[in-house]
N, C-alpha and C positions, 0 to 999 in steps of 0.2 A: 217712406211717406213722411212729409213734413208735419211738425207739431200742429200748425194751423189747420192743415187739411184733416188731421185726425180729430181735432177738436170740433171741426164743422161736421164731421160724420157723426160724432156723438150727439151734437145738436139736432142733426137730421133725424136720428133715431128717437130722440125725445119728442120731436115734433110729430112723428107718425104715431108714437104711443099716445100723445095727446089727442090726435085725430081719432084713434081707436076708442079712447075713453069718452070723447064727446059723442061718438056714434052710439056707444053703449048707453050713455045717459039719455040720448035723444030717443032711442028705441024703447028704453025702459023695460027690457025683457031679457032675463038671463038665458032664456031658451034660444033667442035669436042671436044675441051678441053679448056674451059675458065680458066684464071689464078686464083690462090687463092685469090688475092686481088680483082679481079672483082667479084668473088663469094661472098666474105665477104661484099663487098660494096652493092651488090644486096640484100643479106640477111639483111643488115642494113636498106636498103630502104624498104624492105617488112615488117620489124619488127615494123615500125611506122604506119602501116596501120591496120585498124580494121578487114578487111577480113582475114588477116594473123592470127591474134590472135583468131578469131572465128574458123578458121580451126584447129589451134593448140588445142583449148579447145574441139572441137568436137572429134578429134582423141584421144587426151590424156585421156579424160573421158572414152571412150569405151575400149581402150587398157588397161588402169589401172583397169577397171572393170573386164576384162577378166583375167588379172593376179591375182587379188585378189580372184576371184572365183576359179581359179586353185590352189592358195595357200591353200584356205580353203578345197577344195575337196581333194587335194593331201595329206594334213596333216591327214584328217579323214580316207582316204583310206589306207594310210601308217600305221596308228595306228591299224586299223583292220587287215592289212596284217601281222604286227609284232606280233599281238596276235594270229591270226588264220592262219596257213600255207595254208589251202585250199583257203582262200581269196586271198592270194598272187598268188597261182597257177591259180585261176580263172581270176585274173586281168592281168596276164602276157601276154596272146595273145593280149588283147586290147591295152595295153601300147606299145607293140612291133609294132602293126599296126599303132598307132598314130605317133610313132617315125619314121616309115619307109615311110608312104604315103607322097608324095610331097605336099607342101603347095598349089600349084596351083590346084591339084586335090581336096583337101579338100574345097578350096574356091569355085570352080565351083559346087561341090555337095551341099555345104552349101547354095548357092544361091537358091536352090530348096526348102529349109526349112525355111530360115529367110530372112528378108528384107535386102537390101543393107546397110541401115543405121545402122543395128546392126550386120553386118557381121564381123567386126573386133573384136567384143566382143567374138564371138564364136571361131574365128580362133586363137586369142591370148590365149584363154582358152585352146584350144586343144594342141597348141604348148608348152605351159608352163607346163601343167599337168604332162606329164611323167617325166620331169626333176625334178619338185618339189616332186613328189611322190617318185622317186628313192632316192633323197637326204634325205628326211625325213626318209624313211625306213632305209637307211644306218646309219643315225644318231641315230635312236632309237636302232639299233642293235649294235652300237659301245660301248654302256655301258658295263663295265666290268661284266661278268657273275658271278664272285666270289663275287663282291660287291652286286650284285642283290640278290644272294642267302643269303648272310649275312643279308641283309635288310629284307628278308622274315623270316629268323630265329628269328631276334630280333623284328619282327612284326612292322616294320615301316609302317606308313600310306602310301597309294598310293600317296598322295600329296607330302610327304617328299621324297619318292623314285623318283618322277618326278623332284622335285626341286634339289636334291643333286646328283642324279645319271644319270637320263635320259637327262635332259636339258644340263648339261655341255658337254656331248658327242654329243648332237644334234646340238648345235649352229654353230660349224664350217661347218658341212655338209649343214645345212640350208642356211647359208650365201653364200657358194659357189653355191648352187643350185639357189638361188635368183639372183645372178649375171648373171648366164647363162640364166635363165628364163626371166628376164627383157629384155635382148637383143633380145631373140627369139620372145618375145611378140611384141616388136616394129617392128622388121623385118617382121614378119609374118602379123601383123596387117596392116602395111603400104602396103605390097604386096597385101593383100586382098582388101584394098581400091582402089588400082590401077586397080584391075580387076573388082570389083563391082561398082566403081565410085559413091559412095554415095555423094549426094550434100552437099557441105560445109566442106569436109574433106581434109586432106593433100594429100591423094591419088588422089582425083579429081584434085587438083592443079598440082600434078606431071604429071598426064595424059594429062592435058591441055598443060603443058609446052612441053611435048613430041610431041604432035600433031602439035603445032605451032613452033616446032624446037627452042624453047627458052631454050637453054642448061644452061644458067646462072641461070634461075629460077629453072630448074630441079636439078642442083647441090645445089642450096640454100635450097630448101625444103628437099633434102637428108641430107644436113648438119644439118638442123633443127631437123630432126628425130634422127640423131646421138646424138646431144646435149641433146635432150629430154630424150633419152634412158639413157645417162650418169647421168642426173639429177635424174631420177627415180631410177637408181641403187644406187646412193649415198643416196637418201632418204630411200630406203629399208634397206640399211646397218645401217643407223642411227636409224631407228625404231627398228631393231633387237637388236642393242646394248642397246638401251633404255629399251626394253622389258626384256632383260637379266638382266640388273642392277635392274630393278623394281622387277622382280621375286625373285632375290636373297635377296632383302631387306625385302620381305614379311615375 
């Protein structure tokens, strides 16, 4: 990203913070819309307490587990679908259903099958799976057919075909899919926790803040979820770039 574009993004962030501040001043009610400074101050106060970090660790571990399971399952299913057309046709209705059904419906149904403590794992997995499956499948099919045919003619090993033909086409699609899937995992996982209210989770803290009309805490935990989602997204991109470089050096 160029320096000019990075600077403009910071300016855009400042602009929206100013809009938030203006809205807070116009409403004149901390209950309806606390100011950005108040929310940041409250988040800072929460971040030095042990219960806050226990809630973060509880939710982050489960949502990350759901995302990683979706990544593994989506990659495996996409590889099968790329190889066998009937597998793709078989999976199409299921992926469409998962994409279409509201998160709240999945969450309520899932509470019949799993405990509230593990609810966010399942919901994060279900929300990320179709995105990762589609991204990996598109990436695998983005390889040049002429080059793949030439590789077969010259009898390149499957590993070399994967290294030099499949993966270079796959990485951009996988990176984009991970960006979307990480955000969906956190949004859906946090929403599932708000509904299921597992003890010790971020969702439980948000539900308590809502019940006691503590809007500053509600905004603070929401901001924490956004920041955690961004951190996980950055970490996923770094791991993908590291994996790409490592595989090319093998």
